[in-house]
N, C-alpha and C positions, 0 to 999 in steps of 0.2 A: 574385428572383434572374436575374441577366443571361445569359440563355441566347446572346446573341451572341457573347460571349467563350468561346474554346475552353479547355477545362481545361488543356492542354498549355502550355508556356512558348514565347514568341516568342523568336527569335533574340537580340534585344537584352536578353532577360531572362536568358540564359544566359551564365555567366562560367567563365573558367578557375578550376578549383578546385571549383565547385559540386558536391555530391555529391546523388546520389538514391538511393531504395531502394524495393523492391516489398515487397508482403505475401509470404509463404510459400504455397507449392501444393505438394501431394503428388502424385507420380508415380503412377499407378494402373496396375494389370493393363490395365484398358480403354485408357489412353493408348498403351501399349505394342502392344496387338492392332490398335488403330485406326490407329496409326501405320505400322505393319507393312502393312496393306491399303492404305492412302493411298499410301504410297512403293513398295509392292512389295518391300520388304527384309525377307524372311522368314528372315534369318541365324538360324540355331540358338542362337546366343549370346543371342537376344532372346526366341525362341520355343520354345524345347525345354528344359525344367526338367532333364531327365536328362542331357542334352548338357552343360548349363551348369554341372552340379555338377563336371563332370572339368575344368573351366577355371581358370585362376588365379583367378577371381573367385568360384568356389564356388557360384554362382547367377546367374540371367539378370539382366541388364542393360538399362537403356533404351537406345535407340539414342542415339547421339552427336548426331545432327541433331535427335531429338526434343527433347533438353535445350535445344538452341539455339532450337528453335521455340517451347518454352515459356518462354524466356528473352524473345523478342520479344512474347510475349502478357504476361508480368509487366511490361515497359516499359509496355506499352498500360495495363494496371491501375493502375500505380503513377500514371499520369495526365500525365507530364511530357513526353510527345510526343504526347498526343492532341488531335488538330485542328490540330496545328502542324508535324508531320512532312510534308514534302512528298515526300520519296524518301529511300530507304535506299541510299546509293550506293557502300557497300564495306565489307568487313570483312576482318579477320584473326583467327583462331580457334585455340584450344588446347584439347584434350581433355585434361585433367590428372588425371582420376580418374574411376571409375565412378559412373554414378547408377543406383541399385538401385531397384526396383519397391518403393514404401512409403517412399522418402526425400521429405524436403520442402526445396524448393528455393526461393532468393529471388535477385533481381538486385539487384546493388549497383553503381553506376556513377558515374564522376567526368568532368566536362568537363576535357579535356586540350588541345583546340584550339579555335580559333572564328575563322572567316575570313569576313568580310561578303562576299555577292554580291549587289550591288544589282540586277543585272541579272536574277537569279533571283528576286527579292523576298524575300530574306532573306540567309542564309548557311549557310555549311558548318561542322558540329560535330562533332568527333570525340570519343566517349564511350570511356574505359577501362572495360570491363565485366567483372563478375565474377558467375558462377553459383556460389551458396554453399549447402551442404546444412545440415540441421539439427544438425550437429554443428561448424559453423563453418568446414569445410573447403571450400576453393576447388576445384570440380570441372571447372570450364570458364571461360576467360577470353580476351579480346582486345579488340580496338578496333572499334567501329561507327562510320562516317561518315554522316551524314545531313545532308540539305538541310532547313533548318529554316526556316519561314515568318517574314517580318519583321512587326513589329507595324505594323497599319494606321495611315495616316497621320490 
């Protein structure tokens, strides 16, 4: 096994239309509690079951930013950016539906733009990204722009 080769794709290996997908991951009670502590966001919608019963969702939901954070981890687990992403340079993001405790989510992505940046040692890649739950419903989506490392000479 060649350990010098990163698991992720180099800029030159990413082409418009290329699709990537991650494994599923279940959002747990522990995830929500730890994210509340880490972020300081103890909104009752996430932390108070009795309060959440009275909301349109009828139960607690995961923080939207927790879903986005898990999505970034799923991108790493999928491997396509591991060792080759040099910087996350921007994103646009929409929260389309709630993520409930116990939902399993995965990341689906597609390369929609790629621009060489030789002076930065690679290029900028824009991924259209979706977070999809176990029912196949898109719960979050947007675009991630990343500076990807170029293939070594």
